[in-house]
The first five atom37 places (N, CA, C, CB, O) and aatype in JSON, in Angstrom:
{
  "aatype": [18, 13, 10, 9, 10, 10, 19, 9, 13, 7, 15, 9, 3, 8, 19, 10, 16, 13, 9, 19, 10, 15, 1, 10, 11, 12, 11, 18, 16, 15, 9, 18, 15, 18, 10, 13, 0, 10, 15, 4, 0, 3, 0, 15, 19, 10, 17, 19, 7, 4, 13, 11, 2, 17, 9, 1, 10, 0, 16, 7, 13, 6, 10, 12, 2, 19, 15, 0, 0, 0, 4, 11, 19, 19, 16, 13, 4, 18, 5, 13, 15, 16, 4, 10, 15, 15, 17, 10, 9, 19, 0, 12, 16, 0, 3, 1, 13, 16, 16, 19, 17, 13, 14, 10, 11, 15, 15, 15, 10, 4, 15, 19, 1, 8, 0, 1, 9, 15, 9, 19, 19, 10, 0, 10, 10, 0, 9, 0, 15, 2, 19, 8, 19, 13, 17],
  "atom_mask": [
    [1, 1, 1, 1, 1],
    [1, 1, 1, 1, 1],
    [1, 1, 1, 1, 1],
    [1, 1, 1, 1, 1],
    [1, 1, 1, 1, 1],
    [1, 1, 1, 1, 1],
    [1, 1, 1, 1, 1],
    [1, 1, 1, 1, 1],
    [1, 1, 1, 1, 1],
    [1, 1, 1, 0, 1],
    [1, 1, 1, 1, 1],
    [1, 1, 1, 1, 1],
    [1, 1, 1, 1, 1],
    [1, 1, 1, 1, 1],
    [1, 1, 1, 1, 1],
    [1, 1, 1, 1, 1],
    [1, 1, 1, 1, 1],
    [1, 1, 1, 1, 1],
    [1, 1, 1, 1, 1],
    [1, 1, 1, 1, 1],
    [1, 1, 1, 1, 1],
    [1, 1, 1, 1, 1],
    [1, 1, 1, 1, 1],
    [1, 1, 1, 1, 1],
    [1, 1, 1, 1, 1],
    [1, 1, 1, 1, 1],
    [1, 1, 1, 1, 1],
    [1, 1, 1, 1, 1],
    [1, 1, 1, 1, 1],
    [1, 1, 1, 1, 1],
    [1, 1, 1, 1, 1],
    [1, 1, 1, 1, 1],
    [1, 1, 1, 1, 1],
    [1, 1, 1, 1, 1],
    [1, 1, 1, 1, 1],
    [1, 1, 1, 1, 1],
    [1, 1, 1, 1, 1],
    [1, 1, 1, 1, 1],
    [1, 1, 1, 1, 1],
    [1, 1, 1, 1, 1],
    [1, 1, 1, 1, 1],
    [1, 1, 1, 1, 1],
    [1, 1, 1, 1, 1],
    [1, 1, 1, 1, 1],
    [1, 1, 1, 1, 1],
    [1, 1, 1, 1, 1],
    [1, 1, 1, 1, 1],
    [1, 1, 1, 1, 1],
    [1, 1, 1, 0, 1],
    [1, 1, 1, 1, 1],
    [1, 1, 1, 1, 1],
    [1, 1, 1, 1, 1],
    [1, 1, 1, 1, 1],
    [1, 1, 1, 1, 1],
    [1, 1, 1, 1, 1],
    [1, 1, 1, 1, 1],
    [1, 1, 1, 1, 1],
    [1, 1, 1, 1, 1],
    [1, 1, 1, 1, 1],
    [1, 1, 1, 0, 1],
    [1, 1, 1, 1, 1],
    [1, 1, 1, 1, 1],
    [1, 1, 1, 1, 1],
    [1, 1, 1, 1, 1],
    [1, 1, 1, 1, 1],
    [1, 1, 1, 1, 1],
    [1, 1, 1, 1, 1],
    [1, 1, 1, 1, 1],
    [1, 1, 1, 1, 1],
    [1, 1, 1, 1, 1],
    [1, 1, 1, 1, 1],
    [1, 1, 1, 1, 1],
    [1, 1, 1, 1, 1],
    [1, 1, 1, 1, 1],
    [1, 1, 1, 1, 1],
    [1, 1, 1, 1, 1],
    [1, 1, 1, 1, 1],
    [1, 1, 1, 1, 1],
    [1, 1, 1, 1, 1],
    [1, 1, 1, 1, 1],
    [1, 1, 1, 1, 1],
    [1, 1, 1, 1, 1],
    [1, 1, 1, 1, 1],
    [1, 1, 1, 1, 1],
    [1, 1, 1, 1, 1],
    [1, 1, 1, 1, 1],
    [1, 1, 1, 1, 1],
    [1, 1, 1, 1, 1],
    [1, 1, 1, 1, 1],
    [1, 1, 1, 1, 1],
    [1, 1, 1, 1, 1],
    [1, 1, 1, 1, 1],
    [1, 1, 1, 1, 1],
    [1, 1, 1, 1, 1],
    [1, 1, 1, 1, 1],
    [1, 1, 1, 1, 1],
    [1, 1, 1, 1, 1],
    [1, 1, 1, 1, 1],
    [1, 1, 1, 1, 1],
    [1, 1, 1, 1, 1],
    [1, 1, 1, 1, 1],
    [1, 1, 1, 1, 1],
    [1, 1, 1, 1, 1],
    [1, 1, 1, 1, 1],
    [1, 1, 1, 1, 1],
    [1, 1, 1, 1, 1],
    [1, 1, 1, 1, 1],
    [1, 1, 1, 1, 1],
    [1, 1, 1, 1, 1],
    [1, 1, 1, 1, 1],
    [1, 1, 1, 1, 1],
    [1, 1, 1, 1, 1],
    [1, 1, 1, 1, 1],
    [1, 1, 1, 1, 1],
    [1, 1, 1, 1, 1],
    [1, 1, 1, 1, 1],
    [1, 1, 1, 1, 1],
    [1, 1, 1, 1, 1],
    [1, 1, 1, 1, 1],
    [1, 1, 1, 1, 1],
    [1, 1, 1, 1, 1],
    [1, 1, 1, 1, 1],
    [1, 1, 1, 1, 1],
    [1, 1, 1, 1, 1],
    [1, 1, 1, 1, 1],
    [1, 1, 1, 1, 1],
    [1, 1, 1, 1, 1],
    [1, 1, 1, 1, 1],
    [1, 1, 1, 1, 1],
    [1, 1, 1, 1, 1],
    [1, 1, 1, 1, 1],
    [1, 1, 1, 1, 1],
    [1, 1, 1, 1, 1],
    [1, 1, 1, 1, 1],
    [1, 1, 1, 1, 1]
  ],
  "atom_positions": [
    [[0.05, 35.69, 0.16], [-1.31, 35.61, 1.09], [-1.91, 34.06, 1.45], [-2.57, 36.45, 0.22], [-2.36, 33.74, 2.55]],
    [[-1.82, 33.15, 0.22], [-2.45, 32.1, -0.15], [-1.75, 31.05, 1.22], [-2.13, 31.72, -1.92], [-2.46, 30.14, 1.66]],
    [[-0.5, 31.25, 1.72], [0.34, 30.26, 1.94], [-0.25, 30.56, 3.69], [2.18, 30.48, 1.31], [-0.35, 29.56, 4.39]],
    [[-0.6, 31.95, 4.32], [-0.6, 32.3, 5.49], [-2.09, 31.98, 5.68], [-0.05, 33.7, 5.75], [-2.37, 31.56, 6.8]],
    [[-3.01, 32.09, 4.89], [-4.31, 31.63, 4.89], [-4.41, 29.89, 4.8], [-5.01, 32.37, 3.65], [-5.19, 29.39, 5.61]],
    [[-3.8, 29.11, 4.02], [-3.39, 27.98, 4.35], [-3.45, 27.3, 5.74], [-2.34, 28.04, 3.98], [-4.22, 26.51, 6.29]],
    [[-2.44, 27.88, 6.04], [-1.77, 27.77, 7.8], [-2.94, 28.42, 8.6], [-0.03, 28.87, 8.19], [-3.35, 27.66, 9.47]],
    [[-3.37, 29.19, 8.56], [-4.24, 29.67, 9.59], [-5.82, 28.71, 9.67], [-4.48, 31.35, 9.21], [-6.4, 28.33, 10.68]],
    [[-6.2, 28.54, 8.26], [-7.4, 27.69, 8.13], [-7.44, 26.57, 8.5], [-7.79, 27.56, 7.1], [-8.32, 26.08, 9.22]],
    [[-6.16, 25.86, 7.89], [-5.6, 24.6, 8.41], [-5.76, 24.25, 9.83], [0.0, 0.0, 0.0], [-6.36, 23.27, 10.27]],
    [[-5.13, 25.22, 10.52], [-4.98, 25.09, 11.96], [-6.24, 24.96, 12.7], [-4.26, 26.2, 12.49], [-6.55, 24.16, 13.58]],
    [[-6.79, 25.76, 12.25], [-8.06, 25.8, 13.0], [-8.96, 24.64, 12.54], [-8.79, 27.19, 12.81], [-9.86, 24.24, 13.27]],
    [[-8.77, 24.19, 11.52], [-9.73, 22.87, 11.0], [-8.79, 21.82, 11.79], [-9.86, 22.53, 8.97], [-9.57, 21.17, 12.49]],
    [[-7.56, 21.4, 11.98], [-6.73, 20.28, 12.9], [-7.36, 20.5, 14.24], [-4.92, 20.51, 13.0], [-7.88, 19.65, 14.96]],
    [[-7.18, 22.14, 14.5], [-7.61, 21.58, 16.1], [-9.37, 21.2, 16.34], [-7.18, 23.04, 17.36], [-9.86, 20.53, 17.26]],
    [[-9.91, 21.71, 15.47], [-11.56, 21.24, 15.58], [-11.6, 19.98, 15.37], [-12.62, 21.86, 14.55], [-12.53, 19.38, 15.91]],
    [[-10.64, 19.19, 14.55], [-10.28, 17.72, 14.11], [-10.27, 16.89, 15.77], [-8.45, 17.69, 13.12], [-11.04, 16.13, 16.36]],
    [[-8.81, 17.59, 16.12], [-8.58, 17.25, 17.62], [-9.79, 17.38, 18.66], [-7.48, 18.19, 18.14], [-9.9, 16.52, 19.54]],
    [[-10.39, 18.09, 18.6], [-11.56, 18.26, 19.62], [-12.76, 17.47, 19.25], [-12.01, 19.75, 19.74], [-13.54, 17.18, 20.16]],
    [[-13.05, 17.01, 17.8], [-14.18, 16.03, 17.57], [-13.68, 14.79, 17.63], [-14.88, 16.16, 16.3], [-14.55, 13.92, 17.65]],
    [[-12.37, 14.33, 17.69], [-11.99, 12.91, 17.81], [-11.25, 12.68, 18.92], [-11.27, 12.41, 16.7], [-10.41, 11.78, 18.9]],
    [[-11.42, 13.41, 19.97], [-11.18, 12.86, 21.31], [-12.27, 12.9, 22.15], [-10.16, 13.5, 21.96], [-12.12, 12.71, 23.36]],
    [[-13.43, 13.15, 21.61], [-14.86, 12.86, 22.34], [-14.55, 11.35, 22.66], [-16.43, 13.12, 21.27], [-13.76, 10.63, 22.04]],
    [[-15.45, 10.94, 23.92], [-14.94, 10.0, 24.62], [-15.53, 8.88, 23.69], [-15.3, 10.02, 26.18], [-14.75, 7.94, 23.57]],
    [[-16.61, 8.77, 23.04], [-17.49, 7.9, 22.3], [-16.84, 7.61, 20.88], [-18.93, 8.57, 22.17], [-17.4, 6.8, 20.14]],
    [[-15.51, 8.33, 20.42], [-15.08, 8.54, 19.29], [-13.44, 7.53, 19.72], [-15.1, 10.4, 18.86], [-12.38, 7.53, 19.1]],
    [[-13.76, 6.91, 20.77], [-12.14, 6.44, 20.86], [-12.44, 5.09, 21.17], [-11.05, 7.2, 22.09], [-11.63, 4.44, 21.82]],
    [[-13.58, 4.55, 20.76], [-13.68, 2.93, 20.71], [-13.93, 2.09, 19.43], [-14.79, 2.53, 21.56], [-14.42, 0.97, 19.39]],
    [[-13.52, 2.81, 18.45], [-13.36, 2.5, 17.24], [-11.81, 2.86, 16.46], [-14.5, 3.14, 16.65], [-11.26, 3.96, 16.48]],
    [[-11.33, 1.68, 15.81], [-10.18, 1.75, 15.11], [-9.84, 2.97, 14.44], [-10.18, 0.81, 14.26], [-8.89, 3.73, 14.62]],
    [[-11.26, 3.03, 13.26], [-10.83, 4.44, 12.24], [-10.79, 5.68, 13.26], [-12.17, 4.84, 10.84], [-10.08, 6.38, 12.54]],
    [[-10.98, 6.34, 14.19], [-10.9, 7.32, 14.95], [-9.31, 7.46, 15.26], [-11.84, 7.11, 16.11], [-8.62, 8.46, 15.04]],
    [[-8.94, 6.39, 15.75], [-7.46, 6.44, 16.13], [-6.39, 6.72, 15.08], [-7.09, 5.17, 16.71], [-5.42, 7.45, 15.27]],
    [[-6.76, 5.88, 13.61], [-6.34, 6.48, 12.71], [-6.43, 7.83, 12.17], [-6.59, 5.91, 12.13], [-5.41, 8.39, 11.76]],
    [[-7.86, 8.53, 12.13], [-8.31, 9.48, 11.86], [-7.43, 10.72, 12.76], [-9.74, 9.26, 12.02], [-7.15, 11.82, 12.28]],
    [[-7.14, 10.35, 13.9], [-6.48, 11.28, 15.11], [-4.84, 11.51, 14.51], [-6.51, 10.3, 16.93], [-4.27, 12.55, 14.18]],
    [[-4.43, 10.3, 14.53], [-3.13, 10.21, 14.07], [-2.95, 10.8, 12.75], [-2.71, 8.9, 14.06], [-2.04, 11.64, 12.73]],
    [[-3.46, 10.64, 11.82], [-3.43, 11.2, 10.29], [-3.62, 12.84, 10.53], [-4.85, 10.46, 9.21], [-2.99, 13.65, 9.85]],
    [[-4.36, 13.16, 11.35], [-4.79, 14.68, 11.9], [-3.26, 15.39, 12.0], [-5.72, 14.65, 13.67], [-2.71, 16.14, 11.2]],
    [[-2.71, 14.77, 13.54], [-1.45, 14.94, 13.71], [-0.49, 15.12, 12.43], [-1.12, 13.91, 14.46], [-0.1, 16.27, 12.19]],
    [[-0.16, 14.31, 11.79], [0.6, 14.06, 11.11], [0.34, 15.19, 9.82], [0.54, 12.63, 10.95], [1.29, 15.61, 9.16]],
    [[-0.93, 15.56, 9.61], [-1.5, 16.49, 8.57], [-1.01, 17.9, 9.16], [-3.27, 16.36, 8.39], [-0.3, 18.66, 8.5]],
    [[-1.36, 18.12, 10.19], [-0.64, 19.09, 10.42], [0.78, 19.93, 10.85], [-1.11, 19.17, 10.77], [1.09, 21.12, 10.89]],
    [[1.48, 18.65, 11.14], [2.91, 18.75, 11.16], [3.33, 19.1, 9.62], [3.6, 17.33, 11.73], [4.06, 20.07, 9.45]],
    [[2.89, 18.36, 8.5], [3.24, 18.75, 7.18], [2.96, 20.03, 6.93], [2.67, 18.02, 6.25], [3.76, 20.64, 6.21]],
    [[1.63, 20.83, 7.51], [1.33, 21.95, 7.32], [2.22, 22.85, 7.77], [0.29, 22.13, 7.71], [2.57, 23.76, 7.03]],
    [[2.65, 22.75, 8.85], [3.63, 23.8, 9.69], [4.9, 23.89, 9.18], [3.86, 23.43, 11.18], [5.5, 24.92, 8.88]],
    [[5.35, 22.5, 9.09], [6.72, 22.43, 8.66], [7.05, 22.6, 7.08], [7.2, 21.14, 9.12], [8.17, 22.68, 6.57]],
    [[5.85, 22.63, 6.48], [6.08, 22.89, 4.82], [5.42, 24.19, 4.7], [0.0, 0.0, 0.0], [6.07, 25.08, 4.17]],
    [[4.0, 24.5, 5.2], [3.66, 25.78, 4.26], [4.08, 27.27, 5.27], [1.68, 25.72, 3.8], [4.14, 28.43, 4.88]],
    [[4.32, 26.74, 6.62], [4.54, 27.69, 7.66], [6.04, 28.4, 7.21], [4.53, 26.87, 9.24], [6.45, 29.56, 7.09]],
    [[6.61, 27.09, 7.03], [8.18, 27.72, 6.78], [8.49, 28.41, 5.45], [9.29, 26.52, 6.83], [9.24, 29.37, 5.34]],
    [[7.83, 27.83, 4.45], [7.6, 28.83, 3.13], [7.28, 30.08, 3.26], [6.59, 28.45, 2.29], [7.99, 30.95, 2.76]],
    [[6.02, 30.42, 4.03], [5.94, 31.55, 3.99], [6.64, 32.84, 4.66], [5.04, 31.47, 4.13], [6.77, 33.98, 4.21]],
    [[7.06, 32.28, 5.93], [8.34, 33.05, 6.74], [9.41, 33.51, 5.57], [9.24, 31.87, 7.97], [9.86, 34.65, 5.48]],
    [[9.69, 32.51, 4.79], [10.54, 32.7, 3.83], [10.4, 33.37, 2.67], [10.86, 31.78, 3.56], [11.41, 33.7, 2.05]],
    [[9.12, 33.68, 2.2], [8.71, 34.56, 1.37], [8.26, 35.76, 1.85], [7.88, 34.09, 0.7], [8.14, 36.65, 1.01]],
    [[7.91, 36.1, 3.36], [7.5, 36.89, 3.68], [8.58, 37.92, 4.22], [6.63, 36.46, 4.3], [8.6, 39.14, 4.09]],
    [[9.58, 37.01, 4.95], [10.78, 37.83, 5.41], [12.02, 37.82, 4.96], [11.01, 37.65, 6.51], [12.91, 38.49, 5.49]],
    [[12.19, 37.12, 4.04], [13.37, 36.66, 3.33], [14.21, 35.42, 4.51], [0.0, 0.0, 0.0], [15.24, 34.9, 4.06]],
    [[13.84, 35.1, 5.67], [14.45, 34.32, 6.27], [14.34, 33.3, 6.01], [14.37, 34.37, 7.17], [13.16, 33.0, 5.86]],
    [[15.27, 32.22, 5.79], [15.04, 31.15, 5.62], [15.92, 29.82, 6.42], [15.06, 31.25, 4.35], [17.14, 29.67, 6.4]],
    [[14.88, 28.9, 7.14], [15.38, 28.31, 8.26], [16.31, 27.18, 8.27], [14.43, 27.99, 8.89], [16.84, 26.64, 9.25]],
    [[16.44, 26.87, 6.83], [17.1, 25.52, 6.13], [18.86, 26.38, 6.26], [16.26, 25.05, 3.93], [19.9, 25.77, 6.49]],
    [[18.76, 27.65, 6.06], [20.17, 28.13, 6.09], [20.71, 28.9, 7.36], [20.33, 29.02, 4.95], [21.42, 29.9, 7.45]],
    [[20.1, 28.04, 8.35], [20.57, 28.67, 9.83], [22.13, 28.12, 10.17], [19.4, 28.08, 11.21], [23.22, 28.64, 10.4]],
    [[21.51, 26.56, 10.07], [23.14, 25.65, 10.25], [22.54, 24.5, 9.85], [24.04, 25.44, 11.99], [21.32, 24.32, 9.77]],
    [[23.54, 23.58, 9.53], [23.11, 22.36, 9.16], [22.34, 21.31, 9.74], [23.91, 21.91, 8.93], [21.68, 20.39, 9.27]],
    [[22.64, 21.78, 11.09], [21.58, 20.84, 11.73], [20.1, 21.23, 11.68], [21.89, 20.67, 13.18], [19.16, 20.44, 11.77]],
    [[20.01, 22.65, 11.52], [18.32, 22.98, 11.26], [17.96, 22.37, 9.81], [17.91, 24.87, 11.23], [16.97, 21.74, 9.45]],
    [[19.16, 22.8, 9.06], [18.55, 21.95, 7.69], [18.21, 20.35, 7.48], [19.56, 22.13, 6.63], [17.47, 19.98, 6.57]],
    [[18.83, 19.47, 8.39], [18.78, 18.15, 8.44], [17.41, 17.79, 9.35], [20.19, 17.62, 9.03], [16.67, 16.85, 9.05]],
    [[17.17, 18.69, 10.53], [15.99, 18.57, 11.45], [14.68, 18.79, 10.89], [16.12, 19.46, 12.51], [13.69, 18.19, 11.31]],
    [[14.64, 19.87, 9.74], [13.51, 20.35, 9.3], [13.41, 19.47, 8.03], [13.51, 21.91, 9.13], [12.26, 19.11, 7.76]],
    [[14.35, 19.06, 7.22], [14.4, 17.99, 6.37], [13.43, 16.63, 6.62], [15.78, 17.65, 6.39], [12.48, 16.19, 5.97]],
    [[14.01, 16.22, 7.68], [13.37, 14.99, 8.47], [12.36, 15.38, 8.98], [14.1, 14.36, 9.51], [11.54, 14.46, 9.0]],
    [[11.9, 16.51, 9.52], [10.38, 16.6, 10.09], [9.5, 16.55, 8.86], [10.04, 18.06, 10.99], [8.39, 16.02, 8.97]],
    [[9.86, 17.0, 7.81], [8.87, 17.44, 6.83], [8.78, 15.76, 5.93], [9.56, 19.05, 5.76], [7.83, 15.4, 5.24]],
    [[9.82, 15.12, 6.17], [9.8, 13.99, 4.94], [9.38, 12.69, 6.13], [11.73, 13.74, 3.86], [8.92, 11.59, 5.8]],
    [[9.64, 13.1, 7.39], [8.68, 12.21, 8.24], [7.27, 12.26, 8.32], [8.97, 12.33, 9.44], [6.64, 11.21, 8.25]],
    [[6.72, 13.28, 8.45], [5.46, 13.56, 8.37], [4.6, 13.32, 7.05], [5.42, 14.78, 8.73], [3.39, 13.07, 7.08]],
    [[5.49, 13.44, 5.68], [4.51, 13.08, 4.85], [4.64, 11.63, 4.61], [4.53, 13.86, 3.67], [3.69, 11.19, 3.96]],
    [[5.53, 10.76, 4.93], [5.63, 9.42, 4.71], [4.54, 8.75, 5.64], [7.09, 8.93, 4.96], [3.69, 7.91, 5.38]],
    [[4.85, 9.43, 6.86], [3.71, 8.82, 8.11], [2.11, 9.12, 7.45], [3.91, 9.92, 9.94], [1.35, 8.18, 7.25]],
    [[1.76, 10.46, 7.17], [0.36, 10.64, 6.46], [0.34, 9.83, 5.66], [-0.02, 11.83, 5.84], [-0.52, 8.97, 5.83]],
    [[1.22, 9.68, 4.45], [0.61, 8.58, 3.37], [0.51, 7.31, 3.62], [1.28, 8.49, 2.23], [-0.3, 6.63, 3.0]],
    [[1.46, 6.67, 4.75], [1.0, 5.21, 4.98], [-0.23, 5.25, 6.28], [2.51, 4.18, 5.46], [-0.7, 4.14, 6.55]],
    [[-0.68, 6.28, 6.97], [-1.59, 6.11, 7.73], [-3.17, 5.94, 7.15], [-1.37, 7.11, 8.56], [-4.19, 5.52, 7.71]],
    [[-2.93, 6.46, 5.8], [-4.29, 6.43, 4.74], [-4.36, 5.05, 4.35], [-4.18, 7.41, 3.26], [-5.39, 4.37, 4.26]],
    [[-2.95, 4.61, 4.09], [-2.85, 3.21, 3.36], [-3.53, 2.1, 4.68], [-0.89, 2.8, 2.86], [-4.2, 1.07, 4.55]],
    [[-3.1, 2.73, 5.78], [-3.55, 1.38, 7.18], [-5.25, 1.84, 7.09], [-2.58, 1.77, 9.48], [-6.28, 1.17, 6.97]],
    [[-5.04, 2.94, 7.17], [-6.76, 3.24, 7.43], [-7.62, 2.76, 6.27], [-7.14, 4.96, 7.58], [-8.82, 2.62, 6.47]],
    [[-7.11, 2.49, 5.08], [-8.02, 2.03, 3.51], [-8.05, 0.38, 4.12], [-6.85, 2.3, 1.42], [-9.08, -0.29, 4.14]],
    [[-6.71, -0.1, 4.61], [-6.83, -1.7, 4.98], [-7.85, -2.07, 6.22], [-5.27, -2.28, 5.45], [-8.24, -3.23, 6.25]],
    [[-8.22, -1.34, 7.04], [-8.88, -1.25, 7.88], [-10.42, -1.59, 7.54], [-8.57, -0.14, 8.32], [-11.13, -2.53, 7.89]],
    [[-10.67, -0.42, 6.72], [-11.67, -0.29, 6.12], [-12.37, -1.33, 5.31], [-11.43, 0.57, 5.55], [-13.56, -1.64, 5.3]],
    [[-11.12, -1.91, 4.48], [-11.29, -3.0, 3.68], [-11.66, -3.95, 4.71], [-10.08, -3.38, 2.8], [-12.87, -4.17, 4.76]],
    [[-10.97, -4.52, 5.5], [-11.44, -5.53, 6.28], [-12.55, -5.35, 6.71], [-10.76, -5.82, 7.19], [-13.22, -6.37, 6.52]],
    [[-13.33, -4.28, 7.39], [-14.39, -4.18, 7.7], [-15.65, -4.81, 7.02], [-14.4, -3.13, 7.79], [-16.46, -5.66, 7.4]],
    [[-15.51, -4.14, 5.94], [-16.19, -4.4, 4.88], [-16.32, -5.74, 4.03], [-15.79, -3.56, 4.22], [-17.35, -6.29, 3.66]],
    [[-15.32, -6.03, 3.87], [-15.02, -7.51, 3.19], [-14.86, -8.48, 4.22], [-13.66, -7.58, 2.3], [-14.74, -9.6, 3.71]],
    [[-14.82, -8.51, 5.5], [-14.77, -9.54, 6.43], [-15.62, -9.15, 7.68], [-13.31, -9.83, 6.77], [-15.12, -9.06, 8.8]],
    [[-16.82, -8.95, 7.45], [-17.38, -8.29, 8.62], [-17.25, -9.04, 10.06], [-18.84, -8.06, 8.31], [-17.09, -8.38, 11.09]],
    [[-17.34, -10.52, 10.06], [-17.27, -11.33, 10.98], [-16.15, -11.14, 11.93], [-17.28, -12.45, 10.46], [-16.29, -11.01, 13.14]],
    [[-15.0, -11.13, 11.28], [-13.61, -10.79, 11.74], [-13.2, -9.85, 12.01], [-12.84, -10.99, 11.17], [-12.19, -9.86, 12.71]],
    [[-13.86, -8.42, 11.56], [-13.62, -7.07, 11.76], [-13.43, -6.99, 13.23], [-14.73, -6.16, 11.22], [-12.39, -6.4, 13.53]],
    [[-14.09, -7.39, 14.16], [-14.29, -6.99, 15.58], [-13.09, -7.47, 16.3], [-15.61, -7.59, 16.23], [-12.75, -7.07, 17.42]],
    [[-12.49, -8.34, 15.6], [-11.0, -9.14, 16.18], [-9.83, -8.45, 15.36], [-10.94, -11.08, 15.82], [-8.77, -8.19, 15.91]],
    [[-10.08, -8.16, 13.95], [-9.24, -7.76, 13.71], [-8.63, -6.08, 13.12], [-9.19, -8.64, 13.21], [-7.71, -5.58, 12.48]],
    [[-9.98, -5.69, 13.92], [-9.71, -4.14, 13.29], [-10.15, -3.68, 14.77], [-10.82, -3.43, 11.66], [-11.37, -3.54, 14.81]],
    [[-9.5, -3.39, 16.02], [-9.57, -3.25, 17.4], [-8.76, -1.92, 17.33], [-8.97, -4.53, 18.35], [-7.77, -1.62, 16.66]],
    [[-9.59, -1.17, 18.31], [-8.48, -0.24, 18.57], [-6.73, -0.43, 18.82], [-8.96, 0.27, 19.65], [-5.77, 0.13, 18.27]],
    [[-6.79, -1.27, 19.68], [-5.57, -1.87, 20.19], [-4.74, -2.04, 18.82], [-5.86, -3.35, 21.05], [-3.72, -1.36, 18.8]],
    [[-5.0, -2.83, 17.67], [-4.45, -3.05, 16.91], [-4.02, -1.84, 15.96], [-5.03, -3.94, 16.55], [-3.04, -1.74, 15.22]],
    [[-5.09, -0.93, 16.23], [-4.91, 0.03, 15.14], [-3.48, 1.04, 15.9], [-6.65, 1.03, 14.8], [-2.48, 1.39, 15.27]],
    [[-3.77, 1.33, 17.39], [-2.63, 1.93, 17.88], [-1.08, 1.36, 17.83], [-2.97, 2.11, 19.11], [-0.08, 2.08, 17.87]],
    [[-1.06, 0.23, 17.74], [0.05, -0.59, 17.31], [0.73, -0.31, 15.85], [-0.45, -1.99, 17.35], [1.9, -0.07, 15.55]],
    [[-0.55, -0.44, 14.96], [-0.19, -0.12, 14.06], [0.13, 1.18, 13.5], [-0.72, -0.61, 13.63], [0.61, 1.33, 12.38]],
    [[-0.14, 2.03, 14.23], [0.27, 3.59, 14.18], [1.69, 3.91, 15.2], [-1.2, 4.59, 14.82], [2.26, 5.0, 15.13]],
    [[2.05, 3.05, 15.91], [3.59, 2.79, 16.45], [4.38, 2.59, 15.3], [3.8, 1.47, 17.44], [5.31, 3.32, 14.96]],
    [[3.88, 1.35, 14.58], [4.92, 0.67, 14.15], [5.12, 1.24, 12.65], [4.68, -0.88, 14.28], [6.16, 1.07, 12.01]],
    [[3.91, 1.98, 12.16], [4.1, 3.12, 10.93], [5.08, 4.04, 11.32], [2.77, 4.02, 10.58], [6.13, 4.2, 10.71]],
    [[4.69, 4.74, 12.54], [5.78, 5.79, 12.94], [7.13, 5.52, 13.1], [5.52, 6.32, 14.08], [7.96, 6.33, 12.7]],
    [[7.54, 4.22, 13.79], [8.89, 3.67, 13.74], [9.24, 3.46, 11.89], [8.87, 2.02, 14.77], [10.07, 4.02, 11.17]],
    [[8.61, 2.82, 11.7], [9.27, 2.74, 10.02], [9.62, 3.9, 9.18], [8.29, 2.08, 9.06], [10.64, 3.98, 8.5]],
    [[8.56, 4.92, 9.27], [8.67, 6.12, 8.94], [10.15, 6.96, 9.62], [7.3, 6.68, 9.37], [10.8, 7.61, 8.79]],
    [[10.54, 6.96, 10.73], [11.51, 7.27, 11.13], [12.88, 6.37, 10.59], [11.2, 7.31, 12.41], [13.95, 6.77, 10.12]],
    [[12.38, 4.98, 10.87], [13.75, 4.49, 10.18], [14.08, 4.64, 8.55], [13.81, 2.96, 10.46], [15.18, 4.52, 8.02]],
    [[12.95, 4.9, 7.98], [13.09, 5.04, 6.53], [13.65, 6.62, 6.18], [11.57, 4.7, 5.82], [14.19, 6.83, 5.09]],
    [[13.5, 7.54, 7.03], [14.09, 8.94, 6.83], [15.58, 9.44, 7.72], [12.84, 9.95, 7.28], [16.24, 10.45, 7.47]],
    [[15.84, 8.41, 8.79], [16.73, 8.76, 9.47], [18.12, 9.15, 8.81], [16.78, 7.85, 10.28], [19.03, 9.81, 9.32]],
    [[18.05, 8.49, 7.29], [19.51, 8.77, 6.72], [19.74, 10.47, 6.26], [19.72, 7.69, 5.25], [20.82, 10.88, 5.83]],
    [[18.62, 11.27, 6.41], [18.92, 12.7, 6.23], [19.89, 13.09, 7.3], [17.63, 13.6, 6.28], [20.57, 14.04, 6.91]],
    [[20.21, 12.7, 8.55], [21.07, 13.33, 9.49], [22.59, 12.75, 9.22], [20.51, 13.04, 11.03], [23.46, 13.12, 10.01]],
    [[22.97, 11.78, 8.07], [24.08, 11.45, 7.61], [24.28, 12.0, 6.2], [24.2, 10.11, 7.72], [25.33, 11.77, 5.6]]
  ]
}
C-alpha cells in the first residue's frame, strides 16, 4: 500500500507544482525553469518506477516481461529520467551559485534563455548516455 500512496500523493504534488510554476510571474526567472523541468523528470521517475512496481506487486503483471522492446523502453525511460533529474539539480545548484557569488553577472549568465538551453542540452546528454539500452 505504500507504493500506491506514494504514487497518488506524489502525482498530486507534481500537478500542484506544475500549476504553481506555470504562473506568469514565475516564467521570468531561470530557477523556475529548472524547477519545472525537475518536476517533470521526477514525475516520470515516480510513474515509471513506483507505479510499475506497484502493479507488479498488486497483480503479478510485470511490464518488463511483455516483450524485449517493452523491457528496453521501460529501462530507458527510467534511466533517462533519473539521470536527467540528477543533472537538473546540478544545473540548478550552479545557477544559484552564480547568482550568489557573482550577482553583477548573474543577470546575463542566469537568464531564462540560458536555463532552457541548459535543460535541452542536459536532456540530449541524458538520451545519449542511456541510448545503449536499445542495443
